[in-house]
C-alpha positions as CSV (number, residue, x, y, z in Angstrom):
1,M,125.9,117.3,9.5
2,K,124.8,118.4,13.0
3,K,122.8,121.3,11.4
4,V,120.9,119.0,9.1
5,L,120.2,116.6,11.9
6,S,119.0,119.4,14.1
7,I,116.5,120.6,11.3
8,I,115.3,117.1,10.7
9,I,114.5,116.7,14.5
10,C,112.8,119.9,14.7
11,L,110.7,119.0,11.7
12,V,109.6,115.6,13.1
13,I,108.7,117.2,16.6
14,A,106.7,120.1,14.7
15,L,104.9,117.6,12.4
16,S,104.1,115.1,15.0
17,S,102.7,117.5,17.6
18,V,98.9,117.0,18.4
19,T,96.5,119.7,17.1
20,C,94.9,121.2,20.0
21,F,93.4,124.7,20.1
22,A,90.8,126.6,22.5
23,S,87.7,127.3,20.8
24,D,85.9,130.1,22.6
25,D,83.2,130.2,19.8
26,V,81.9,126.6,20.3
27,K,78.8,126.2,22.2
28,V,77.2,123.4,24.0
29,L,73.6,123.0,24.2
30,V,71.9,120.3,26.6
31,N,68.2,120.1,26.0
32,G,68.3,123.7,24.4
33,S,70.1,125.4,27.3
34,E,73.8,126.7,26.9
35,V,76.4,125.2,29.2
36,A,78.6,127.8,30.8
37,F,82.3,126.7,31.0
38,D,85.1,128.3,33.1
39,Q,87.5,126.9,30.7
40,P,86.7,127.2,26.9
41,P,86.1,124.0,24.9
42,V,89.1,122.7,23.1
43,I,89.3,121.0,19.7
44,Q,91.8,118.1,19.8
45,E,92.2,115.9,16.9
46,G,88.7,116.9,15.6
47,R,87.0,116.1,19.0
48,T,85.6,118.7,21.2
49,L,86.8,118.5,24.8
50,V,84.9,120.4,27.7
51,P,85.4,120.8,31.2
52,L,84.3,117.5,32.8
53,R,82.5,118.9,35.9
54,A,80.5,121.2,33.9
55,I,79.2,118.9,31.5
56,F,78.5,116.0,33.9
57,E,76.7,118.3,36.2
58,A,74.7,119.8,33.1
59,L,73.8,116.1,32.3
60,G,72.6,115.6,35.7
61,A,75.5,113.3,36.9
62,A,77.1,113.5,40.2
63,V,81.1,113.7,39.9
64,G,83.9,112.7,41.9
65,W,87.6,112.5,41.7
66,D,90.2,109.7,42.8
67,G,93.4,111.5,43.2
68,E,95.5,108.3,43.7
69,T,94.7,107.1,40.2
70,S,93.8,110.4,38.6
71,S,90.5,109.2,37.7
72,V,87.0,110.8,37.4
73,I,84.1,108.8,38.6
74,A,80.6,110.0,37.4
75,S,77.1,108.5,38.2
76,K,73.6,109.0,37.0
77,D,70.7,106.6,37.6
78,D,72.1,103.4,36.9
79,T,75.1,104.4,34.9
80,V,78.5,104.7,36.2
81,I,81.3,106.1,34.2
82,I,85.1,105.9,35.1
83,M,87.8,107.7,33.1
84,Q,91.4,108.1,33.6
85,I,93.5,111.3,32.8
86,G,95.8,110.6,29.8
87,H,94.2,107.1,29.1
88,G,92.1,106.2,26.1
89,N,89.4,104.0,27.8
90,L,86.2,104.9,29.4
91,Y,84.5,102.5,31.6
92,K,80.6,102.5,31.4
93,N,79.2,99.9,34.0
94,N,82.4,97.8,33.5
95,E,82.1,97.9,29.9
96,T,85.3,99.3,28.2
97,I,84.8,101.9,25.4
98,K,87.9,103.2,23.4
99,L,88.1,106.9,23.2
100,D,89.3,108.9,20.2
101,V,90.9,111.4,22.5
102,P,91.8,110.8,26.1
103,P,90.8,113.3,29.0
104,V,93.6,115.8,29.5
105,I,94.3,118.5,31.9
106,I,94.5,122.2,30.3
107,N,94.7,125.2,32.7
108,S,94.0,123.1,35.8
109,R,90.9,121.9,34.5
110,T,90.1,118.0,33.2
111,L,88.5,118.2,29.7
112,V,86.8,115.2,28.4
113,P,85.3,114.4,25.0
114,V,81.8,115.7,25.0
115,R,80.4,113.2,22.6
116,A,81.7,110.2,24.4
117,I,80.4,111.5,27.7
118,A,76.9,112.2,26.3
119,E,76.5,109.1,24.4
120,S,77.6,107.1,27.7
121,F,74.4,108.2,29.1
122,D,72.5,107.2,25.9
123,L,72.0,110.8,25.0
124,T,71.9,112.0,21.3
125,V,74.7,114.4,20.1
126,G,74.8,116.7,17.2
127,W,77.2,119.0,15.7
128,D,76.4,122.1,13.7
129,D,79.4,123.2,11.9
130,A,77.9,126.5,10.7
131,T,77.3,127.8,14.1
132,R,80.1,125.6,15.9
133,T,77.4,124.3,18.3
134,V,77.3,120.7,20.2
135,T,73.6,119.7,20.9
136,I,72.8,117.0,23.3
137,T,69.4,115.8,23.7
138,K,67.5,112.9,25.2
């Protein structure tokens, strides 16, 4: 009985884990220029996550970190975005936006869902499955 229970527990853990894998071949283009990342993009639950500082800076936003709340604060023009590590909400100028995937820390880098970030700045986001490329344009 213990052996069967152990097998069932192992199966439940294995099947309930979140799908997440590094994807070196994913490219991100902002207005036609490729963004260089020191941590490769990650695909998690069908969403592309990228290092936050690199994507915010590529979009022309200033980035700050609040260590007490584990929150990221980014601003550009009249838009302020706040995200908290592990939480599924993004706050854009005090408006709550539900995220499909929360920001995560991988290899000491905070990764954020690229589509949610770009769309929060009212940019257009596209995905080319054949070339595995995210395109962000004004």
